[in-house]
C-alpha positions in Angstrom: 43.1 62.1 19.3 44.8 64.3 16.7 44.0 62.0 13.8 40.4 61.7 14.9 40.0 65.5 15.1 41.6 65.9 11.7 39.1 63.4 10.2 36.2 65.1 11.9 37.3 68.5 10.6 38.0 67.3 7.0 35.4 64.6 6.5 32.8 65.2 9.2 33.4 61.8 10.8 36.2 59.4 11.8 36.5 55.7 11.0 38.5 53.8 13.6 39.5 50.1 13.5 40.2 48.5 16.9 42.6 45.8 17.9 41.9 43.1 20.4 43.9 41.3 23.1 45.1 42.8 26.4 47.6 45.4 25.3 45.0 48.0 24.0 42.9 48.1 27.1 44.5 51.2 28.8 44.8 53.0 25.5 41.0 52.5 24.9 40.2 53.8 28.4 42.4 56.8 27.7 40.6 57.3 24.4 37.2 57.1 26.0 38.3 59.9 28.5 39.5 62.0 25.6 36.2 61.6 23.7 34.2 62.6 26.8 36.4 65.5 27.9 36.6 67.0 24.4 32.9 66.4 23.8 33.4 64.6 20.5 29.9 63.6 19.1 29.7 59.8 19.5 27.5 59.5 16.4 30.3 60.8 14.2 32.7 58.0 15.2 32.5 54.7 13.3 34.1 51.7 15.0 35.2 48.5 13.3 37.3 45.5 14.5 40.5 44.4 12.8 39.9 40.8 13.8 37.8 38.6 16.0 37.8 35.2 17.6 35.0 32.8 16.7 33.1 33.5 19.9 30.0 35.6 20.7 30.5 39.1 22.0 29.5 37.9 25.5 32.5 35.5 25.7 35.5 36.8 27.7 37.7 36.1 24.7 35.8 38.4 22.4 37.7 41.4 21.0 34.5 43.3 20.6 33.5 42.5 24.1 36.8 43.9 25.4 36.4 47.1 23.3 32.9 47.6 24.5 33.9 47.3 28.1 36.9 49.6 27.9 35.7 52.2 25.3 32.4 51.9 23.4 30.1 51.6 26.4 31.9 54.4 28.2 31.2 56.8 25.3 27.7 55.5 24.7 28.5 54.6 21.1 25.3 54.3 19.1 24.6 50.8 17.9 24.6 52.0 14.3 28.2 53.1 14.6 29.6 49.8 15.8 30.2 47.3 13.0 30.3 43.9 14.6 31.6 40.7 13.0 28.7 38.8 14.5 31.1 36.0 15.3 30.0 32.6 16.6 26.9 32.4 14.4 26.7 30.5 11.1 29.8 29.7 9.1 33.1 31.6 9.5 33.7 32.1 5.7 30.2 33.5 5.2 30.6 35.7 8.3 33.8 37.2 6.8 32.1 37.8 3.5 29.3 39.7 5.2 31.7 41.7 7.2 33.6 42.7 4.1 30.4 44.1 2.6 29.3 45.8 5.9 32.7 47.3 6.6 33.2 48.7 3.1 29.7 50.3 3.3 30.3 51.8 6.7 33.8 53.0 6.0 33.0 54.7 2.7 36.8 54.8 2.0 40.0 54.3 3.9 40.0 54.0 7.7 41.3 57.1 9.5 43.0 55.2 12.2 43.8 51.5 12.6 45.0 50.1 16.0 47.0 46.9 15.7 48.7 44.7 18.2 51.5 42.2 17.6 52.3 38.8 18.9 55.6 37.2 19.8 55.5 35.4 16.5 55.0 38.6 14.6 51.3 38.2 13.9 49.0 41.2 13.7 45.2 41.2 13.6 44.7 37.4 13.0 47.4 37.2 10.3 49.4 34.4 11.8 52.6 33.2 10.1 51.3 29.6 9.9 47.7 30.5 9.0 45.5 29.3 6.2 43.1 31.8 4.8 39.7 30.5 3.8 37.9 32.3 0.9 34.5 32.0 -0.7 33.8 29.1 -3.0 35.9 26.8 -1.0 39.3 28.4 -1.9 42.1 28.3 0.7 45.5 30.0 0.4 48.5 30.4 2.7 48.6 33.7 4.6 50.6 36.4 2.9 50.9 40.1 2.2 48.7 39.9 -0.8 45.7 37.9 0.3 42.8 38.5 -2.1 39.8 40.3 -0.5 38.9 42.7 2.2 38.1 40.3 5.1 38.6 36.5 5.5 38.2 33.6 7.9 41.5 32.2 9.1 42.6 28.9 10.7 45.9 28.4 12.4 47.6 25.9 14.7 48.8 28.8 16.7 45.4 30.4 17.1 43.7 27.1 18.0 40.4 27.8 16.3 38.7 30.0 13.8 39.6 33.6 13.5 38.1 36.5 11.4 40.4 39.2 10.1 40.6 42.2 7.9 43.1 41.5 5.1 46.2 43.6 4.2 44.2 45.3 1.5 42.0 46.9 4.1 44.6 47.6 6.7 47.2 49.1 4.3 44.7 51.6 2.9 44.4 53.3 6.3 45.4 57.0 6.7 47.2 56.0 9.9 48.2 52.8 11.6 49.2 52.6 15.2 50.9 49.4 16.5 50.6 48.9 20.3 53.2 46.5 21.5 54.0 45.4 25.1 56.1 42.6 26.6 59.8 41.6 26.4 58.8 38.4 24.6 57.9 40.5 21.5 61.2 42.4 21.2 62.6 40.1 18.5 59.4 40.2 16.5 59.2 44.0 16.8 62.7 44.3 15.3 61.8 42.1 12.4 58.5 44.0 11.8 60.3 47.3 11.8 63.0 46.0 9.5 60.4 44.8 7.0 61.0 41.1 7.3 58.5 39.5 4.9 58.2 36.4 7.0 56.7 38.6 9.8 53.0 39.5 9.2 53.3 42.8 11.1 55.8 43.9 8.5 53.2 43.7 5.8 51.0 46.4 7.3 51.9 50.1 6.8 49.4 52.9 6.5 50.0 56.3 5.0 51.4 57.1 8.4 52.6 54.3 10.7 53.5 54.7 14.4 54.8 52.1 16.9 53.8 52.7 20.5 55.8 50.2 22.6 56.7 49.6 26.1 60.4 49.7 27.0 60.4 46.0 27.7 59.2 45.3 24.1 62.2 47.3 22.8 64.8 45.0 24.4 68.3 46.3 23.8 67.1 49.1 21.5 65.4 50.9 24.3 68.0 53.7 24.8 68.0 54.6 21.1 64.3 54.4 20.0 61.6 57.0 20.2 60.5 58.8 23.3 58.6 57.9 26.4 54.9 58.7 26.5 52.8 58.2 29.6 49.0 58.2 29.8 47.8 61.0 32.1 
């Protein structure tokens, strides 16, 4: 909550980019309790999504749907503060272009806090190591740390279907980035990401401040020597 309070104090609002998947669920419930207990005005918090599957929000696989269930509905976030991808309607490339415009307008500058997850292959958001990034005017490029643009549609054999994602340009501009990593199958990728391995997409993303919050299982043999244990109350 510290970064959110700082943003509210200095800029009058906080812009937060949410991750998807299963790992953030408990963190989002914890955040919802903090917003309620500390009486943070919900209309001063702006919520975006770092990536999304090509499904409507009602689908169980929707990142936005998960975030609404665990966090946004619990704090009664006004509709105007939730910037949805609108996935599953129209064409993915057009959808990503619209989101880039909407996100830039809503943010008005760098995000204050970006939550990111990480896969066992080192992907973060929907930046998969084997992905193709589809850009307007029919352009396609291999995924990399310098993808042109703010948001893009992505296809990947690993992802098995279309994904929508913010690009490194948007994520790296953040005032703070927090990686949430859980599971012993991610230990090797976590080491590569922290070491700056350029073949690992999670290594491409660093905010002005970057924090890794990981379970002991995700640390593997590094566990005794890395960080400190934090438990949600």
